[in-house]
C-alpha positions in Angstrom: 30.1 1.1 -51.5 27.7 3.1 -49.5 25.3 0.0 -49.5 28.1 -1.9 -47.9 29.0 0.5 -45.2 25.4 0.8 -44.6 25.1 -3.0 -43.9 28.3 -3.4 -42.0 26.6 -0.4 -39.7 23.5 -2.4 -39.3 25.4 -5.6 -38.6 27.4 -3.9 -35.5 23.9 -2.1 -34.2 21.7 -5.3 -34.2 24.0 -7.1 -31.3 24.1 -3.7 -29.6 20.3 -3.3 -29.7 19.6 -7.1 -28.9 21.8 -6.9 -25.8 20.1 -3.4 -24.6 16.7 -5.0 -24.8 17.4 -8.2 -23.2 19.1 -6.3 -20.2 16.1 -4.2 -19.8 13.9 -7.2 -20.1 16.0 -9.1 -17.1 15.9 -5.7 -15.2 12.2 -5.6 -15.3 11.4 -9.1 -14.8 14.2 -9.8 -12.1 13.3 -6.6 -10.0 9.8 -6.9 -8.5 8.0 -3.6 -7.1 7.8 -3.3 -3.6 4.4 -4.9 -2.2 1.8 -2.9 -1.2 2.0 -3.5 2.5 5.5 -1.8 3.2 4.2 1.5 3.5 4.9 3.6 7.0 2.7 2.9 9.8 1.4 6.0 11.5 3.7 5.7 14.5 6.6 5.6 11.9 5.1 8.8 10.4 4.8 10.5 13.8 8.6 9.6 14.6 9.6 10.8 11.1 8.1 14.1 11.9 9.6 14.2 15.3 10.8 18.2 15.0 7.4 19.0 13.3 5.8 17.6 16.3 8.2 19.1 18.7 8.4 15.4 20.5 10.3 15.2 23.7 13.1 12.9 23.9 11.0 10.7 26.3 7.7 10.9 23.5 10.6 9.9 20.6 11.5 7.2 22.9 8.1 5.8 23.7 7.4 6.1 19.9 10.2 4.1 18.9 9.3 1.3 21.2 5.8 1.2 20.0 7.2 1.1 16.5 9.7 -1.6 17.7 6.7 -4.1 19.1 4.6 -3.3 15.9 7.4 -4.2 13.6 7.6 -7.5 15.5 3.8 -8.2 15.5 3.6 -7.3 11.9 6.5 -9.3 10.8 4.7 -12.6 10.5 1.8 -11.1 8.9 3.8 -9.4 6.2 5.8 -12.9 5.7 2.2 -14.6 5.0 1.4 -11.7 2.7 4.9 -12.0 0.6 4.3 -15.8 0.4 0.6 -15.2 -1.1 2.2 -12.7 -4.1 2.0 -14.1 -7.5 5.8 -14.7 -8.8 4.6 -12.6 -12.1 1.7 -10.1 -12.5 -1.4 -12.0 -14.0 -1.8 -11.3 -17.7 -4.0 -8.9 -18.7 -4.9 -10.1 -22.1 -6.7 -13.3 -20.9 -10.3 -13.3 -20.0 -10.0 -16.5 -17.8 -12.1 -16.3 -14.8 -9.8 -16.5 -11.5 -9.4 -20.2 -10.1 -10.5 -21.0 -6.6 -7.2 -21.0 -5.6 -6.8 -17.5 -6.7 -9.8 -16.8 -4.9 -8.9 -18.4 -1.7 -5.6 -16.4 -2.0 -7.3 -13.0 -2.4 -9.6 -13.8 0.7 -6.7 -14.9 2.9 -4.7 -11.3 1.6 -7.9 -9.5 2.6 -7.7 -10.9 6.1 -3.8 -10.2 6.6 -4.4 -6.7 5.2 -7.3 -6.3 7.8 -5.0 -7.6 10.5 -2.1 -4.9 9.4 -4.8 -2.2 9.8 -6.1 -3.2 13.3 -2.3 -3.6 14.5 -1.5 0.0 13.0 -4.7 1.5 14.5 -3.9 0.2 17.9 -0.3 1.3 17.8 -1.4 4.5 16.9 -4.2 4.8 19.6 -1.3 3.9 22.2 1.0 6.7 20.3 -1.6 9.5 20.7 -1.5 8.7 24.5 2.2 9.9 24.5 1.1 13.3 22.9 -0.3 16.2 24.4 -3.6 17.9 22.4 -1.9 20.0 20.3 0.5 17.2 19.3 -2.6 15.2 18.5 -4.3 17.7 16.6 -0.9 18.1 14.1 -0.3 14.4 13.8 -3.6 13.8 12.6 -3.3 16.6 10.1 0.0 15.1 9.1 -1.4 11.7 8.7 -4.4 12.8 6.6 -1.7 14.7 4.2 0.5 11.1 4.1 -2.6 9.4 3.5 -3.6 11.7 0.6 -0.1 11.7 -1.0 -0.3 7.9 -1.2 -2.9 8.3 -3.8 -5.0 5.3 -3.5 -8.8 5.8 -2.8 -11.8 3.5 -3.0 -11.3 3.5 -6.8 -8.0 1.7 -6.7 -5.0 2.8 -8.7 -6.0 6.2 -10.2 -9.3 5.8 -8.8 -10.8 8.9 -6.7 -9.9 9.6 -3.0 -12.4 8.8 -0.6 -15.2 11.1 -0.2 -15.1 12.3 -3.9 
């Protein structure tokens, strides 16, 4: 009798277990991680720390306008980067060499990332013109701590931060 109850329990558990693993797999495959180029610009960091920097209304308005212009300038670049993202992560179990197309996409992405960095730097340099000397010093400290909290150094994911 106990054996029959045990088997009956297993029969009810299997569909539940199978359904939960399928739902988990669907969720992990369907939901993509955000792309790496979606982190905040230096100008947005300044706007987010308006209170810490004691920005005036005029300064905040100028920074918001700079951020809006930067977003418009970066939008097509980000769209191009999104188009280059593979639909699925590469299979790390295979030892196949990257194809010529993969290498071309990598080089194209590298150029687009450089363009984003240049746009961010130019916008930050404009933003600094709006700040007082004391705010500039504080802004640089904020940006440095933001960069450290991001966690990626020259070693990539999990690599040591720059300078170590």
